[in-house]
ZAMARGU-4260 file (C-alpha; in steps of 0.2 Angstrom, whole numbers, plus 5000, padded with zeros to 4 digits):
<rodrens>
0) 5726/5543/5495 | 5709/5551/5499 | 5703/5565/5487 | 5688/5572/5497 | 5677/5569/5483
5) 5662/5558/5485 | 5665/5540/5479 | 5651/5536/5466 | 5649/5519/5458 | 5641/5518/5441
10) 5632/5502/5436 | 5629/5502/5417 | 5643/5516/5415 | 5646/5512/5396 | 5627/5517/5392
15) 5622/5533/5386 | 5619/5541/5402 | 5633/5534/5411 | 5645/5541/5397 | 5636/5558/5399
20) 5640/5558/5418 | 5657/5553/5417 | 5661/5566/5403 | 5652/5580/5412 | 5655/5576/5430
25) 5671/5567/5430 | 5681/5581/5439 | 5668/5582/5453 | 5667/5565/5459 | 5678/5549/5462
30) 5669/5538/5450 | 5672/5519/5448 | 5660/5507/5437 | 5652/5491/5438 | 5650/5485/5420
35) 5650/5470/5408 | 5662/5478/5398 | 5679/5487/5402 | 5677/5506/5406 | 5692/5517/5400
40) 5698/5531/5412 | 5690/5525/5429 | 5693/5510/5440 | 5680/5496/5437 | 5674/5479/5441
45) 5669/5469/5426 | 5654/5459/5430 | 5635/5456/5428 | 5623/5464/5441 | 5614/5447/5441
50) 5629/5439/5450 | 5629/5444/5468 | 5645/5437/5473 | 5654/5444/5458 | 5648/5462/5460
55) 5650/5463/5479 | 5667/5470/5480 | 5663/5485/5469 | 5653/5492/5483 | 5667/5493/5496
60) 5670/5511/5502 | 5657/5519/5490 | 5647/5533/5496 | 5633/5533/5483 | 5629/5521/5469
65) 5621/5527/5452 | 5611/5512/5446 | 5609/5513/5427 | 5611/5495/5422 | 5595/5488/5414
70) 5589/5476/5401 | 5582/5485/5387 | 5584/5474/5372 | 5565/5469/5372 | 5554/5478/5384
75) 5542/5463/5384 | 5554/5449/5388 | 5553/5442/5404 | 5569/5432/5406 | 5582/5447/5402
80) 5571/5459/5412 | 5570/5447/5427 | 5589/5443/5427 | 5595/5461/5425 | 5581/5473/5431
85) 5573/5462/5445 | 5586/5451/5452 | 5600/5463/5447 | 5593/5478/5455 | 5589/5467/5471
90) 5607/5463/5471 | 5614/5481/5470 | 5603/5486/5485 | 5609/5471/5495 | 5627/5474/5491
95) 5624/5493/5497 | 5616/5488/5512 | 5631/5476/5517 | 5644/5489/5513 | 5635/5502/5521
100) 5632/5513/5505 | 5623/5530/5510 | 5613/5532/5494 | 5607/5523/5479 | 5601/5533/5464
105) 5590/5521/5454 | 5587/5525/5435 | 5568/5523/5434 | 5559/5528/5419 | 5545/5539/5412
110) 5539/5522/5405 | 5531/5518/5422 | 5516/5530/5417 | 5516/5526/5397 | 5500/5516/5400
115) 5492/5533/5402 | 5493/5536/5384 | 5478/5523/5382 | 5468/5538/5388 | 5464/5555/5382
120) 5472/5567/5381 | 5488/5558/5382 | 5484/5547/5367 | 5482/5563/5357 | 5499/5571/5364
125) 5508/5555/5359 | 5501/5555/5342 | 5504/5574/5341 | 5486/5577/5337 | 5487/5595/5345
130) 5470/5601/5338 | 5462/5587/5348 | 5470/5592/5364 | 5460/5604/5376 | 5470/5620/5382
135) 5470/5613/5400 | 5473/5596/5404 | 5479/5585/5420 | 5497/5585/5422 | 5502/5569/5430
140) 5514/5569/5446 | 5525/5557/5455 | 5511/5553/5467 | 5498/5546/5453 | 5497/5528/5452
145) 5511/5519/5441 | 5504/5513/5425 | 5518/5504/5415 | 5514/5498/5397 | 5527/5484/5396
150) 5536/5471/5408 | 5551/5481/5407 | 5543/5496/5415 | 5534/5485/5428 | 5552/5481/5433
155) 5555/5500/5435 | 5540/5501/5447 | 5548/5486/5457 | 5565/5495/5458 | 5556/5511/5465
160) 5547/5501/5479 | 5562/5490/5483 | 5571/5506/5486 | 5557/5512/5498 | 5560/5495/5508
165) 5579/5498/5509 | 5575/5515/5514 | 5563/5511/5528 | 5572/5496/5534 | 5590/5500/5532
170) 5591/5519/5531 | 5599/5520/5513 | 5593/5535/5504 | 5584/5529/5489 | 5581/5542/5475
175) 5573/5537/5459 | 5575/5547/5443 | 5561/5544/5430 | 5571/5548/5414 | 5562/5554/5400
180) 5568/5551/5382 | 5588/5554/5382 | 5592/5551/5364 | 5609/5548/5355 | 5609/5563/5345
185) 5602/5574/5359 | 5586/5579/5348 | 5568/5572/5347 | 5568/5558/5335 | 5548/5556/5335
190) 5534/5567/5337 | 5529/5558/5353 | 5546/5563/5360 | 5539/5581/5361 | 5531/5578/5377
195) 5545/5567/5386 | 5561/5573/5379 | 5576/5575/5391 | 5591/5583/5384 | 5608/5578/5388
200) 5612/5592/5399 | 5596/5590/5409 | 5599/5572/5412 | 5617/5576/5419 | 5610/5590/5430
205) 5597/5579/5438 | 5609/5566/5441 | 5622/5579/5449 | 5607/5586/5460 | 5603/5569/5466
210) 5620/5565/5471 | 5622/5581/5480 | 5604/5580/5489 | 5605/5582/5508 | 5609/5566/5517
215) 5592/5567/5525 | 5582/5566/5510 | 5578/5547/5512 | 5567/5543/5498 | 5559/5551/5483
220) 5554/5549/5465 | 5558/5563/5453 | 5550/5565/5436 | 5563/5570/5423 | 5559/5579/5407
225) 5566/5595/5399 | 5555/5611/5397 | 5543/5604/5384 | 5527/5611/5380 | 5517/5596/5378
230) 5525/5588/5394 | 5511/5578/5404 | 5522/5572/5417 | 5524/5586/5431 | 5542/5591/5435
235) 5538/5604/5448 | 5542/5592/5462 | 5559/5589/5455 | 5562/5607/5454 | 5556/5611/5471
240) 5565/5597/5480 | 5581/5596/5470 | 5582/5614/5463 | 5582/5607/5445 | 5581/5620/5432
245) 5578/5612/5414 | 5589/5620/5401 | 5583/5610/5386 | 5567/5610/5377 | 5559/5599/5363
250) 5551/5614/5356 | 5565/5621/5347 | 5565/5606/5335 | 5553/5603/5321 | 5551/5584/5317
255) 5541/5577/5303 | 5538/5558/5303 | 5538/5549/5287 | 5535/5530/5286 | 5544/5526/5301
260) 5559/5538/5296 | 5561/5555/5303 | 5568/5572/5298 | 5575/5583/5310 | 5577/5602/5308
265) 5583/5614/5321 | 5574/5631/5321
</rodrens>
């Protein structure tokens, strides 16, 4: 029986963002999952994205893929990163091509730009040394060169460029979300999160807007952060193209780092 809803396959559906999407958008879309573990409440294919033949059937009849699956246990480890983030992302795009999926939404990361923290004033912003930061400083956009600080984030740049090729060569709409810090308790955990914090509601909103974006939006990169005072990645392009209106902000929290521990107070 057809529901008239978009059929959306989520890879890595048991993760934090996948769970938020299913919880908040489950009534709007016809979700299914491709996951290493069972996913309750929706149809799922149990498998690893690195196994092409094992995952291929999950893409049949799908309109949009939300590719959240990623190896994040060690951002400096090549083996896991290559297996999941490189080979797995290629498998997802190739399976989407074979089954004529219209759109792949790739979970990239603000980490593609974290190498910029080696330079002032981003070093001081990350360290929350606000007295040392000029009143006006350059806000980096999605058009600035990527500058990852680990092999994990290099793989995210690969995913973005791979999507460009599949868009150009095969007509797949490839939209990349550079997620900021989406945290389990939905509050910043460290002072450095003041710049890149992305609230749960804002993360869900930007996913929804990518799913619903016009079919003729064939490729784009969207910086994703909440309305944070010390943000240095520009979200204006995301706002202009998708109509994204951030609701959350790191500024309503007061964080005190203490010897690797943190204390969070809501104000």
